[in-house]
C-alpha positions as CSV (number, residue, x, y, z in Angstrom):
1,M,18.3,-29.3,-45.1
2,I,16.7,-30.3,-48.3
3,N,13.0,-29.6,-48.7
4,D,10.7,-32.5,-49.7
5,K,9.4,-30.4,-52.6
6,V,12.9,-30.2,-54.0
7,I,13.4,-33.9,-53.8
8,I,10.0,-34.5,-55.5
9,Q,11.0,-32.0,-58.3
10,K,14.3,-33.7,-58.8
11,L,12.6,-37.2,-59.1
12,A,10.0,-35.9,-61.5
13,T,12.7,-34.3,-63.7
14,K,15.0,-37.4,-63.5
15,Y,12.3,-39.9,-64.5
16,N,10.3,-37.5,-66.7
17,L,7.1,-37.9,-64.7
18,P,4.4,-35.4,-63.8
19,L,5.0,-33.7,-60.5
20,N,1.6,-34.7,-59.1
21,K,2.3,-38.4,-59.8
22,V,5.6,-38.3,-58.0
23,E,4.1,-36.4,-55.1
24,D,1.3,-38.9,-54.8
25,T,3.8,-41.8,-54.8
26,V,6.0,-40.2,-52.2
27,Y,3.2,-39.4,-49.8
28,Y,1.1,-42.6,-50.3
29,Q,2.7,-44.6,-47.6
30,F,2.0,-41.9,-45.0
31,K,-1.6,-41.5,-46.1
32,F,-2.0,-45.3,-45.7
33,V,-0.5,-45.3,-42.2
34,A,-2.8,-42.4,-41.2
35,A,-5.9,-44.2,-42.5
36,I,-5.0,-47.4,-40.6
37,M,-4.3,-45.4,-37.5
38,K,-7.5,-43.5,-37.8
39,A,-9.5,-46.7,-38.0
40,G,-7.9,-47.8,-34.7
41,D,-8.1,-51.6,-35.5
42,F,-4.3,-52.3,-35.3
43,E,-1.5,-53.1,-33.0
44,S,1.3,-51.5,-35.0
45,I,2.2,-50.7,-38.6
46,R,5.7,-51.3,-39.9
47,L,7.1,-49.5,-42.9
48,P,10.2,-51.4,-44.1
49,Y,13.4,-49.3,-43.6
50,F,11.4,-46.5,-42.0
51,G,10.0,-47.6,-38.7
52,K,7.2,-49.0,-36.7
53,F,4.2,-46.9,-35.8
54,H,1.6,-47.4,-33.1
55,A,-0.9,-45.4,-31.1
56,K,-1.2,-45.5,-27.3
57,G,-4.2,-47.4,-26.1
58,T,-5.5,-44.4,-24.2
59,R,-5.4,-42.3,-27.4
60,I,-7.3,-44.9,-29.3
61,A,-9.9,-45.2,-26.5
62,Y,-10.2,-41.4,-26.5
63,L,-10.8,-41.2,-30.2
64,N,-13.3,-44.1,-30.1
65,E,-15.2,-42.3,-27.4
66,L,-15.3,-39.1,-29.5
67,K,-16.6,-41.2,-32.5
68,R,-19.2,-42.8,-30.3
69,K,-20.5,-39.5,-29.0
70,K,-20.6,-38.1,-32.5
71,N,-22.6,-41.1,-33.7
72,E,-25.0,-40.7,-30.8
73,R,-25.6,-37.0,-31.6
74,L,-26.2,-37.9,-35.3
75,A,-28.6,-40.7,-34.3
76,N,-30.5,-38.3,-32.0
77,G,-30.8,-35.7,-34.7
78,K,-28.7,-33.0,-33.0
């Protein structure tokens, strides 16, 4: 199995690019999906040639409840 760091290193070498730029490019789509999923305002997210991602309604409700409780604590000064 090839490690993702090895692939990133090969791409950086092949295209003569800084390692951090290639790494940012490779991981950007996953950071984007994570940010959208964390917001919770979506039905599903599709990455072409990779797949479709969604969160269960119960999971979103649970996370929203945690967020609501945290905001209440902050509003109450606790």
